[in-house]
N, C-alpha and C positions, 0 to 999 in steps of 0.2 A: 449590451455586448450585441452586435449584429456579426453572426459569422457568414463568412463567404460558402461558396457551394461546394467545394473541395478541400473545407476543414473539417477534420472529423474528430471525434472524441474517443476513446478506446480503454475501454474502464477492466482492468484487472482483478477478478474476483473470484478467482482460483483457490485461495490460501485457505489454510485450516485453523492457522490464528494459534497452535501449539501454545504460545506463551498466557494466551488468557484460559489454559484449561485449569476446571474442569467443566466451566462455563460453554466455553468452545470447543462443538465436538464435530466429527466427521459428518453428523447428521444435522447439523446446526452450528457450521462455521460463525466466525465471530462478523462476518460482513454482513450476517441475517440475523445479529443480535440488535436489541434495542437497548444502547447504553448512552447515547446522549440525547436522544430527542423519544417521540413517540412513536418514532420511524425509527426502521433498521440504517447500519449506516451504508449500506447498498441503495436504500432509497434515497435516504440525503445525499449521497453521490449524485446521482441521476437528477433530484431535485435540482442541483448548483450547476448542473449542464441543460438544465431546460432548452436555453439557449440556441443551443443545436438541436436541428432537424431529428426527429427518431431514427432516420432512415440513415444519419449521420453518425449515428451509435453504434457501438459496435463492445459486446462483452464475452473477454476472454475468461471461461471456467471450467470447470471438470462436468463431465457428465453426471456424476449423484445432486450436483449443487443445479444443473441450468433450470431444473422444472420449478423449482422454487424460487430461483430469481426470476423468471419468467411472469411469474405470477407476481412477485412484487411487482415486476416496471412493464406493466403488459401493453404499453404502447410501444415499444420496440419491439421491431419485424421480427419474427422466430428465427430467419435467415442470419439475424445480427448476431445471434448467440453463436461463437466457436465454441467447440467444447474440445478440451484436452482430452484424450485418451487415458494420459498417465500425467502427475506432474513432472514437470521437466526444467523448471525455473523461469525468471523472467526474459530472458533473451530469448530462447525461440519463439514462448507468448509473445512481444514485441515484433518479433520477423516476421509471423505467421500472419499477424495481423496487417503490416506494413505491407507484405505480400498480397494479402487478400485486397487491400484498398488499392493497392497500386493496380491491380487488374480492374477495378471498378474507373480509375482515375488518375492519370500518369502524372499528374500535378498532385496529388494529393501528401497534405500535411495533416499529421494525425497529433493528439495532447495523448500522453500515456498516464492514466489517474488510477491510484488505489482505490478500491473501493471501500476502504476500512480506516481512511481518515477523516477526522473531524474539521470544519473550516467553516469560523464563523463568519468572517466577512467576506461575503460572497460576493460585492462591488469590488472590492479590490482585489479579490478570485478573478474576476471576467478582466479587468484592465490588466491583471499579468498574465494572462493566456494570450489578449490581444498583444501585447506587447512581444510577447514569446512567439507568436506564431509570426510577425512581424521578421523578428532575429533569424527565426530557421527557413523564412524564406531564403534570406543570405546565405543559405546552407551551412547555417552552423546547427551543432547537436545541442539543443537548449535545456537545462537543468532548471529549476525552482529551489533556491536555496533560503534558509530560514536562520534568519540573525539568532542567536543560540543566548539563551535567558540565563543559563546554568550550566556548568560543565557534564552534560550528559554522555555517557559512558553506554546506554543503548542508541545511538544516532552516527553513522559516518557521518565525516566531514569534509566539506568544501574549502580547499583554499583559492579563495579571491586574488586576481590578477588583476592588469590594466584594465581600464574603461576601454569597450567597444565605441568607434565614432560611427555609427550608426545612424543613428537620428537622435534630435535632441529631446524626444518623448520617450525614447527606448533608456532606462539605467539597466544597461547589460556588461560583463565584464568575461575578459577571458577566464578558463579555469588554467590555474597552476597546477595543481592534482586532486587527486580524491585520496581521501585518509578512512580505513576500516576503523570500527566501532573501537575508539580509542581506552586507553586503562585512565586510571581515575587524574593521574600526574599529568599524562598528555593532554585530556580535556580541558583540565585547570590552566596548563600553558597555553592550549588555543587562544583561549578565551582572553588573558593575560595579551598576547600577541594582535591579537585583532585579526581582521582580515579573512576570518572562518566561518563558515557557514555551514547551519545542519545541512543533509542532504535528504531533501523532502519525498526523494522517489517519483517525484514529477517531472515529466520530461515533454517538449516538443520538438518535433523535427519532420523535415520532408523524408516521405515513405525512399525515393531513391537514393537517399543521402544516408540513410540508417540501412539499405540493404548495402550499400557502395561498401561503407564500413564493416559490413556484416560478413561480406565477401572476403575482406582482408585480414581481418582479426579472427574468425569464427566462418573457415570456408568450410566445414563438413556439416554446420546447420545449415547454410545458405544452401547447399546442394541437394539436403534434405528438403527442404521448404520448396527448391523447385521441383524436385520429385512429387512432391503433394500437389503443386499448381498447376503441373503440367500433366496431370493427368484429367481429363473429360469430367464433366458433373457428375455425371452415371457412378463413376468407380473412385471419385476425389476419395469420398470418405472411408472407403476400405482401404485406399490405399495410406491414405493418415492412420490408420490401425494400425498399418504394416511398419511404417517407417517411424512415427513418433517414437514407439517406447526404444529405439535402438539411440535416440538421442542423447547426450551426456547432460544430466544438469548443470544448468549454467545461468549466472545472473547477467544484466545488461549494464549494469555497473564496470563490474570486475572483468568482463568479457569483452566489451565495447567502448563504455564512455572512459573507464581509466586509459585506454590505448590510440582513443579517436583522434584527428586533427580536426580543428576548428572546433572547440568545445566551448559552450557559453554559461556563464548563469546569470542570471537574472535575480537579486536579492528582494527578498518577500517579506518588508517587515508589515506589523499591524494586519495579519492575516488571520489571525485567532486559530492559528493550524495546531494540532494536535494529530500525530499518529498512535491511535490506540493500539500499540503492540503490545503491551503487559499490561497487570493489574494496576501497578504503579501511575500508571499513566490517567485512571481516573480520577488523580488530584488536582490534575489539569481542566478537567473538563466538568467535574462535581464540584462546589463549594463544600470544603470542610464546615463540620459545625465550631463550637468556638474552642475545644479541644483539639481540634485539629484532624478530629476521626470523618471517613465518610463510612455512613452505616445506612444499610439498603438491607430493607427485610420487615416484615410486621413484627417477627415474634426476635428482637436481638436487643439486648440489654449489654451495655459497657459502664463499667466503673473504674474510675481512678483509670484510665486509657488515653493516651495518645497517638495522634498521628497514626492512627490505624485505619485499616481496610475492613469492615465486617458485612458480609454480603450474603444473605441470605435469598436464593433463587426462589423464585413462585411466590406465590399468597396462600393463606391460609392451612399453611406448612403445620402441623400440632407439636414441631418441636421447637425450643425454646434454645435460643444461641447466647452466651453468656460469657464477655471475658471481663476478666478484672487487675487491673494493675498491668496491662500489654502496654508498649511502646513501641510503634514503628513495626506492627506488625499486619501480617494480611490471613483474614478468614474467612474462606469461601465454603458454602457448604449446599451443593446443588441436589440433597436429597440421598443421592446415593456416592456419593463421596464428601469427603469432609478434608480440605486442605489449607493448612498450617503454614506459613512463611514470612519471615523477615521479607520487608521492604525491600532491601537494598540487595536481596538475592532472586529479586523478581524474574530476572531474565533466565534462570535454570529451572526455570517450571517446565520448558520444555522439554528435558531430560527425562523429565517422567513420564513425558508421551512415549519417548522413545523405549523407557524400559517397558511400559504396561506392553508392547508388539513383543518386545524379548520377553516377557515372561507372560506371554498367553493370556493376556487379559483385553484384548480386544473389545470385550464389551462397553469399556468405560472409556475407549478414543473417541 
């Protein structure tokens, strides 16, 4: 895939990954963890977009994480790291990136890519980005949809509509609706009915189209972005620190995509895609043993146990972790924290992180 000069990749790398606690912490969030290979999830993401020139890659992150990410991707110009003063959700992030790119190139097209995904089929990924770019140039806000392999309650869903007749080479469809994370019964119904895709959180659009929809649906954020970009280079960082904390948290899915005109989805089968959002997703990227267990660690012993994740972080720990007769459980030992949780409640781990702040145990966050 050869990218055009006005096609940019925006890597969203500011999340903490609270559902992967206690391994994912503020000082080492999940995109900086080595879960799928010997490189971090962030480095794997950058490797997948090597076809973009380094100057066409932007990374949006937090001030706490920027130094680490710059070390992991030294080829990206330091000026291409946009640092949120405080997290405010994906809508302000993509709007800020679009505003910055629009200033550089009035015809800019941007691909928004989370830094914490696993994508095994890079060739397929590149062909999808190329098709999504072509669709976006026709004025569509484009998302990639993953054909569901099971009735997941951890992903949002996209209801696929009729085919777009843009080009014989592009397999694109109207989006009828976006659905929030469903109940188990709803997810099962989606699979039975067909025509529903997982929302991958990967988007492609022209920057001017995104900002146009932001003006319609999130005008307060758009005004704030204009206030930031309207400052000269010498005072822009100061203006950012003043304006950004006043923004309300908002996701691009709910704030824009669910309400916008001309939204398209490209089905993305055979991508080898996993959003490593919670502990149970490790079963999708690491092959379990004959008993269905994923066991990681130097001193772990599992007896008569099935379908469980036992993860002892770090090497050379003197502690032995032993489980006997457990089924569909997660046991995570990081040295300072031991977490035990049923697999079906993996999504609730983030609630523990919220409780830590309320309890004054910030050292474990």
